[in-house]
N, C-alpha and C positions, 0 to 999 in steps of 0.2 A: 589814928592818924600820926601819932608820935613815932610809931615804928617806921613809917615812911621817911620821916625826917632823920631818924637814926641812920637809915640806909643812905640817904642823900648826903648826910654829913660824913659818913664813913667813906663813901665814894669820892667826895670832894677832897677829904683828907688824904686818901691814897693817890689821887691825881697830884696833889701838892707835893707829897712825899716823892713820887716818881719824878716830878719836874725838878726837885732839888737834886735828886740822884743824877739825873741827866746833866744838869747844869754843872755840878761839881766835876763830873767826868770830862767835861769839855773845856775846863779852865786851864790856861797855860801861864806859868809865871813870866814868860818872856813878853806877854802882851797884857800888862797891868791895866792900862787905860780901858781896853776893851773888856777885861774881866770885871772891873769896877762898874762899868756901864751895864753889863749883862746881869750882875748881881743885883744892882739897884732896880733895874727894870723888872726882873723876875720876882723880886721881893714885893714890889708894888702890885704886880698882877696877882700874886698869891694872896696878899692882904685884901685886895678888892674882891677876889673870889670868895674868900672866907666871910668877909663882911656881907656880901650879897646873900650867901646861903643863910647866915644867921638872921639877917633882916627879914628875908622871906619867911623863915620859920617862925620868927617872933610875931609876924602878922597874924598867925593862927593861934598864938597863945604861948604862955610861958612853958608849958609842957613840951610843945614842939620845939621851942627854942633850946631848952635844956637837952632834948634828945639830939638835935643837930650839933650842939656844942660837944656832947659826949662822943658823937661819931667823929667829929673833927679831932678831938683829943686822943681817941683810941686808935685812929688810923695809922699814925707812925709806928705804934707798937705792932700792929698787924704787919706793916711793911718790914720791920726789923725781924720779926719772927719768920717772915717768908724767906729771909736770906738763908735759912737752913735748907729750904727746898730749891732756891734759886740763888746760888752763891755769886758773889762779884768776881770778875776775872782779875788776876793779878797783872802786873805791868807787862808780862809777856803774852797776855791774852788767854792764859790757861786757867780753866775753872778748877779750883781745888776745894774740896770739902775739908773742913777742920773738925 
């Protein structure tokens, strides 16, 4: 059962990482108040999502909780490593591999 929670934690972590990526790409320095509001709201939603996954996993036991936590912590690394296959566009919208 711990392997399921590892997958749930990794999936949740990837969703969180992708939401951060999308949020940062849509922030504009001209609209500081809106940017602060979006950052605060999205951070709260990500924390709630992480806490919910960990709480549900811990109801089944410490092994499940540790597996979910491991998935949450390893997911950003999977996202960073995926940038070699799916690079970010530069300011002109051109995808370049480094």
